[in-house]
OpenMM code with the backbone's topology and positions (N, CA, C; nanometers):
from openmm import Vec3, app, unit

residues = "MET ALA GLN SER LYS ARG LYS LYS LYS LYS SER VAL SER LEU SER VAL GLY ARG GLY GLU LYS ARG SER ILE LYS GLN GLY GLY GLY LEU THR ALA LYS GLY ARG ALA LYS TYR ASN LYS ALA THR GLY SER ASN LEU LYS ALA PRO VAL THR GLY LYS VAL LYS PRO GLY SER LYS ALA ALA ALA ARG ARG LYS SER PHE CYS ALA ARG SER ARG SER TRP THR GLY PRO ARG GLY LYS ALA ALA ARG ARG ARG TRP LYS CYS".split()
positions = [
    Vec3(0.0835, -0.1196, 0.0002),
    Vec3(0.0000, 0.0000, 0.0002),
    Vec3(0.0873, 0.1252, -0.0001),
    Vec3(0.0494, 0.2202, -0.0810),
    Vec3(0.1241, 0.3461, -0.0857),
    Vec3(0.0712, 0.4384, 0.0235),
    Vec3(0.1651, 0.4986, 0.0919),
    Vec3(0.1247, 0.5917, 0.1984),
    Vec3(0.1069, 0.7312, 0.1406),
    Vec3(0.0169, 0.8044, 0.1968),
    Vec3(-0.0067, 0.9417, 0.1552),
    Vec3(0.1114, 1.0287, 0.1952),
    Vec3(0.1488, 1.1200, 0.1074),
    Vec3(0.2634, 1.2067, 0.1360),
    Vec3(0.2215, 1.3373, 0.2025),
    Vec3(0.0948, 1.3500, 0.2338),
    Vec3(0.0468, 1.4709, 0.2999),
    Vec3(0.1024, 1.4790, 0.4403),
    Vec3(0.1342, 1.6020, 0.4793),
    Vec3(0.1787, 1.6214, 0.6172),
    Vec3(0.0559, 1.6278, 0.7059),
    Vec3(0.0624, 1.5593, 0.8167),
    Vec3(-0.0472, 1.5630, 0.9124),
    Vec3(-0.0324, 1.6892, 0.9963),
    Vec3(-0.1415, 1.7660, 1.0084),
    Vec3(-0.1358, 1.8871, 1.0894),
    Vec3(-0.1236, 1.8506, 1.2357),
    Vec3(-0.0338, 1.9188, 1.3042),
    Vec3(-0.0178, 1.8946, 1.4473),
    Vec3(-0.1295, 1.9674, 1.5211),
    Vec3(-0.1848, 1.9029, 1.6211),
    Vec3(-0.2840, 1.9721, 1.7016),
    Vec3(-0.2078, 2.0449, 1.8128),
    Vec3(-0.2431, 2.1680, 1.8313),
    Vec3(-0.1764, 2.2515, 1.9296),
    Vec3(-0.2734, 2.2800, 2.0428),
    Vec3(-0.2300, 2.2527, 2.1634),
    Vec3(-0.3148, 2.2763, 2.2794),
    Vec3(-0.2904, 2.4179, 2.3322),
    Vec3(-0.3920, 2.5013, 2.3242),
    Vec3(-0.3824, 2.6391, 2.3708),
    Vec3(-0.4851, 2.6612, 2.4813),
    Vec3(-0.4467, 2.7383, 2.5840),
    Vec3(-0.5411, 2.7609, 2.6937),
    Vec3(-0.5410, 2.9067, 2.7379),
    Vec3(-0.6512, 2.9456, 2.7972),
    Vec3(-0.6646, 3.0801, 2.8534),
    Vec3(-0.5751, 3.0932, 2.9760),
    Vec3(-0.5713, 2.9892, 3.0590),
    Vec3(-0.4954, 2.9906, 3.1841),
    Vec3(-0.3460, 3.0121, 3.1649),
    Vec3(-0.2899, 2.9580, 3.0571),
    Vec3(-0.1466, 2.9764, 3.0304),
    Vec3(-0.1182, 3.1050, 2.9536),
    Vec3(-0.2240, 3.1805, 2.9223),
    Vec3(-0.2061, 3.3088, 2.8544),
    Vec3(-0.1897, 3.2956, 2.7042),
    Vec3(-0.2399, 3.1871, 2.6457),
    Vec3(-0.2245, 3.1669, 2.5020),
    Vec3(-0.3504, 3.2041, 2.4229),
    Vec3(-0.4642, 3.2098, 2.4935),
    Vec3(-0.5900, 3.2522, 2.4319),
    Vec3(-0.6490, 3.3625, 2.5178),
    Vec3(-0.7249, 3.4497, 2.4543),
    Vec3(-0.7977, 3.5515, 2.5298),
    Vec3(-0.9289, 3.4916, 2.5783),
    Vec3(-0.9746, 3.5412, 2.6929),
    Vec3(-1.1046, 3.4954, 2.7412),
    Vec3(-1.2127, 3.5543, 2.6511),
    Vec3(-1.3323, 3.5035, 2.6643),
    Vec3(-1.4428, 3.5541, 2.5823),
    Vec3(-1.4704, 3.7000, 2.6164),
    Vec3(-1.4581, 3.7351, 2.7444),
    Vec3(-1.4789, 3.8751, 2.7857),
    Vec3(-1.3777, 3.9687, 2.7214),
    Vec3(-1.2539, 3.9186, 2.7000),
    Vec3(-1.1500, 4.0009, 2.6394),
    Vec3(-1.1589, 4.0042, 2.4871),
    Vec3(-1.2506, 3.9286, 2.4310),
    Vec3(-1.2718, 3.9343, 2.2875),
    Vec3(-1.2285, 3.8118, 2.2103),
    Vec3(-1.1963, 3.7032, 2.2779),
    Vec3(-1.1604, 3.5800, 2.2080),
    Vec3(-1.0308, 3.5926, 2.1294),
    Vec3(-0.9912, 3.4874, 2.0617),
    Vec3(-0.8712, 3.4882, 1.9788),
    Vec3(-0.7459, 3.4540, 2.0571),
    Vec3(-0.6330, 3.4526, 1.9869),
    Vec3(-0.5055, 3.4163, 2.0467),
    Vec3(-0.4263, 3.5391, 2.0896),
    Vec3(-0.3444, 3.5220, 2.1905),
    Vec3(-0.2513, 3.6268, 2.2321),
    Vec3(-0.1242, 3.6118, 2.1485),
    Vec3(-0.0302, 3.7044, 2.1639),
    Vec3(0.0977, 3.6962, 2.0921),
    Vec3(0.1696, 3.5663, 2.1287),
    Vec3(0.1626, 3.5289, 2.2551),
    Vec3(0.2250, 3.4050, 2.3024),
    Vec3(0.1602, 3.2830, 2.2346),
    Vec3(0.0290, 3.2838, 2.2239),
    Vec3(-0.0437, 3.1747, 2.1602),
    Vec3(-0.0134, 3.1650, 2.0118),
    Vec3(-0.0068, 3.2806, 1.9429),
    Vec3(0.0273, 3.2802, 1.8002),
    Vec3(0.1677, 3.2273, 1.7785),
    Vec3(0.2622, 3.2648, 1.8648),
    Vec3(0.4007, 3.2180, 1.8528),
    Vec3(0.4067, 3.0661, 1.8711),
    Vec3(0.3336, 3.0149, 1.9698),
    Vec3(0.3317, 2.8708, 1.9952),
    Vec3(0.2713, 2.7960, 1.8760),
    Vec3(0.1611, 2.8461, 1.8232),
    Vec3(0.0945, 2.7819, 1.7104),
    Vec3(0.1832, 2.7840, 1.5861),
    Vec3(0.2438, 2.9001, 1.5592),
    Vec3(0.3308, 2.9130, 1.4422),
    Vec3(0.4498, 2.8193, 1.4500),
    Vec3(0.5074, 2.8069, 1.5675),
    Vec3(0.6241, 2.7203, 1.5863),
    Vec3(0.5859, 2.5736, 1.5646),
    Vec3(0.4707, 2.5344, 1.6165),
    Vec3(0.4292, 2.3946, 1.6088),
    Vec3(0.3851, 2.3532, 1.4687),
    Vec3(0.3243, 2.4447, 1.3942),
    Vec3(0.2661, 2.4076, 1.2656),
    Vec3(0.3401, 2.4636, 1.1453),
    Vec3(0.4340, 2.5547, 1.1677),
    Vec3(0.5031, 2.6174, 1.0551),
    Vec3(0.4151, 2.7200, 0.9853),
    Vec3(0.3127, 2.7632, 1.0533),
    Vec3(0.2176, 2.8593, 0.9991),
    Vec3(0.2708, 3.0013, 1.0173),
    Vec3(0.1917, 3.1001, 0.9800),
    Vec3(0.2317, 3.2399, 0.9979),
    Vec3(0.1105, 3.3239, 1.0361),
    Vec3(0.0505, 3.2927, 1.1518),
    Vec3(-0.0648, 3.3699, 1.1974),
    Vec3(-0.0220, 3.5105, 1.2344),
    Vec3(-0.1055, 3.6055, 1.1998),
    Vec3(-0.0780, 3.7454, 1.2304),
    Vec3(-0.1797, 3.7951, 1.3330),
    Vec3(-0.1493, 3.9078, 1.3937),
    Vec3(-0.2391, 3.9672, 1.4922),
    Vec3(-0.3666, 4.0156, 1.4228),
    Vec3(-0.4782, 4.0239, 1.4962),
    Vec3(-0.6022, 4.0710, 1.4350),
    Vec3(-0.5961, 4.2193, 1.4013),
    Vec3(-0.6800, 4.2587, 1.3068),
    Vec3(-0.6915, 4.3991, 1.2682),
    Vec3(-0.8005, 4.4572, 1.3573),
    Vec3(-0.7613, 4.5313, 1.4603),
    Vec3(-0.8612, 4.5791, 1.5555),
    Vec3(-0.8800, 4.7306, 1.5524),
    Vec3(-0.7883, 4.8042, 1.4949),
    Vec3(-0.7986, 4.9500, 1.4954),
    Vec3(-0.8670, 5.0037, 1.3718),
    Vec3(-0.8568, 5.1358, 1.3540),
    Vec3(-0.9109, 5.1998, 1.2341),
    Vec3(-0.8189, 5.1698, 1.1176),
    Vec3(-0.8757, 5.1455, 1.0008),
    Vec3(-0.7946, 5.1165, 0.8827),
    Vec3(-0.8379, 5.2047, 0.7660),
    Vec3(-0.7424, 5.2315, 0.6770),
    Vec3(-0.7737, 5.3053, 0.5553),
    Vec3(-0.8483, 5.2142, 0.4597),
    Vec3(-0.9540, 5.2624, 0.3985),
    Vec3(-1.0235, 5.1794, 0.2997),
    Vec3(-0.9283, 5.1415, 0.1865),
    Vec3(-0.9304, 5.0153, 0.1480),
    Vec3(-0.8449, 4.9700, 0.0385),
    Vec3(-0.7059, 4.9252, 0.0811),
    Vec3(-0.6721, 4.9387, 0.2098),
    Vec3(-0.5390, 4.8990, 0.2569),
    Vec3(-0.5330, 4.7470, 0.2771),
    Vec3(-0.4119, 4.6945, 0.2992),
    Vec3(-0.3962, 4.5506, 0.3242),
    Vec3(-0.4739, 4.5093, 0.4480),
    Vec3(-0.4687, 4.5935, 0.5507),
    Vec3(-0.5388, 4.5636, 0.6754),
    Vec3(-0.6898, 4.5570, 0.6520),
    Vec3(-0.7416, 4.6469, 0.5703),
    Vec3(-0.8843, 4.6475, 0.5402),
    Vec3(-0.9237, 4.5201, 0.4652),
    Vec3(-0.8365, 4.4741, 0.3767),
    Vec3(-0.8633, 4.3506, 0.3009),
    Vec3(-0.8608, 4.2297, 0.3936),
    Vec3(-0.7653, 4.2276, 0.4887),
    Vec3(-0.7597, 4.1172, 0.5862),
    Vec3(-0.8863, 4.1134, 0.6697),
    Vec3(-0.9308, 4.2301, 0.7143),
    Vec3(-1.0527, 4.2357, 0.7960),
    Vec3(-1.1731, 4.1873, 0.7163),
    Vec3(-1.1848, 4.2339, 0.5940),
    Vec3(-1.2979, 4.1956, 0.5098),
    Vec3(-1.2981, 4.0442, 0.4862),
    Vec3(-1.1812, 3.9890, 0.4625),
    Vec3(-1.1677, 3.8453, 0.4394),
    Vec3(-1.2042, 3.7660, 0.5656),
    Vec3(-1.1532, 3.8107, 0.6807),
    Vec3(-1.1846, 3.7421, 0.8069),
    Vec3(-1.3338, 3.7470, 0.8346),
    Vec3(-1.3925, 3.8634, 0.8163),
    Vec3(-1.5348, 3.8790, 0.8456),
    Vec3(-1.6196, 3.7898, 0.7550),
    Vec3(-1.5788, 3.7758, 0.6292),
    Vec3(-1.6515, 3.6889, 0.5371),
    Vec3(-1.6377, 3.5425, 0.5779),
    Vec3(-1.5166, 3.5001, 0.6162),
    Vec3(-1.4918, 3.3606, 0.6545),
    Vec3(-1.5618, 3.3237, 0.7840),
    Vec3(-1.5715, 3.4196, 0.8748),
    Vec3(-1.6209, 3.3890, 1.0090),
    Vec3(-1.7693, 3.4203, 1.0265),
    Vec3(-1.8384, 3.4463, 0.9183),
    Vec3(-1.9790, 3.4848, 0.9262),
    Vec3(-2.0641, 3.3805, 0.9977),
    Vec3(-2.0284, 3.2535, 0.9839),
    Vec3(-2.1119, 3.1483, 1.0431),
    Vec3(-2.0718, 3.1120, 1.1859),
    Vec3(-1.9764, 3.1829, 1.2426),
    Vec3(-1.9309, 3.1533, 1.3794),
    Vec3(-2.0355, 3.2052, 1.4771),
    Vec3(-2.1164, 3.1171, 1.5322),
    Vec3(-2.2273, 3.1607, 1.6169),
    Vec3(-2.2064, 3.1303, 1.7645),
    Vec3(-2.0981, 3.0598, 1.7985),
    Vec3(-2.0703, 3.0301, 1.9391),
    Vec3(-2.0187, 3.1538, 2.0112),
    Vec3(-2.0115, 3.1501, 2.1427),
    Vec3(-1.9686, 3.2681, 2.2186),
    Vec3(-1.8262, 3.3121, 2.1844),
    Vec3(-1.7334, 3.2171, 2.1631),
    Vec3(-1.5950, 3.2526, 2.1307),
    Vec3(-1.5862, 3.3156, 1.9911),
    Vec3(-1.6627, 3.2607, 1.8975),
    Vec3(-1.6641, 3.3150, 1.7615),
    Vec3(-1.7232, 3.4540, 1.7573),
    Vec3(-1.8320, 3.4730, 1.8309),
    Vec3(-1.8949, 3.6054, 1.8358),
    Vec3(-1.8007, 3.7085, 1.8972),
    Vec3(-1.7275, 3.6667, 2.0006),
    Vec3(-1.6323, 3.7583, 2.0657),
    Vec3(-1.5198, 3.7960, 1.9705),
    Vec3(-1.4702, 3.6975, 1.8949),
    Vec3(-1.3629, 3.7247, 1.7995),
    Vec3(-1.4111, 3.8208, 1.6915),
    Vec3(-1.5306, 3.7977, 1.6423),
    Vec3(-1.5858, 3.8877, 1.5390),
    Vec3(-1.6061, 4.0281, 1.5935),
    Vec3(-1.6467, 4.0404, 1.7177),
    Vec3(-1.6618, 4.1730, 1.7799),
    Vec3(-1.5258, 4.2427, 1.7879),
    Vec3(-1.4232, 4.1661, 1.8238),
    Vec3(-1.2892, 4.2234, 1.8372),
    Vec3(-1.2350, 4.2721, 1.7027),
    Vec3(-1.2665, 4.1999, 1.5966),
    Vec3(-1.2221, 4.2384, 1.4627),
    Vec3(-1.3102, 4.3474, 1.4043),
    Vec3(-1.4183, 4.3831, 1.4747),
    Vec3(-1.5164, 4.4837, 1.4314),
    Vec3(-1.5875, 4.4413, 1.3036),
    Vec3(-1.6363, 4.3184, 1.3038),
    Vec3(-1.7130, 4.2668, 1.1887),
    Vec3(-1.8589, 4.3105, 1.2016),
] * unit.nanometer
topology = app.Topology()
chain = topology.addChain("A")
for resn in residues:
    res = topology.addResidue(resn, chain)
    for name in ("N", "CA", "C"):
        topology.addAtom(name, app.Element.getBySymbol(name[0]), res)
C-alpha cells in the first residue's frame, strides 16, 4: 500500500490559563504568546487581528474583510467575541 505524502497537521493545545488565548470577555482569539506557539508547532504564519481603524483599500482592510466573510457562520460565544474584536 502506498502511503499518503500529505503532512499531518499537528494539534496545538492552547489555553486561557497559560495566557495563550484571550477569554471571551477580552474578545476571544489568540494572544501573541499563543500565536508564537501555534506558528512554531505548525510552521504557519498567523498574524495579529486587525482591531484599529484602517484606511479603505489597505492591506489591513482587506484582511478584515476576508476574516469577516470567513467567520460569518461563527455563532458560538468565542466566535462572536472574535468577530466583535475584529469589528465585523
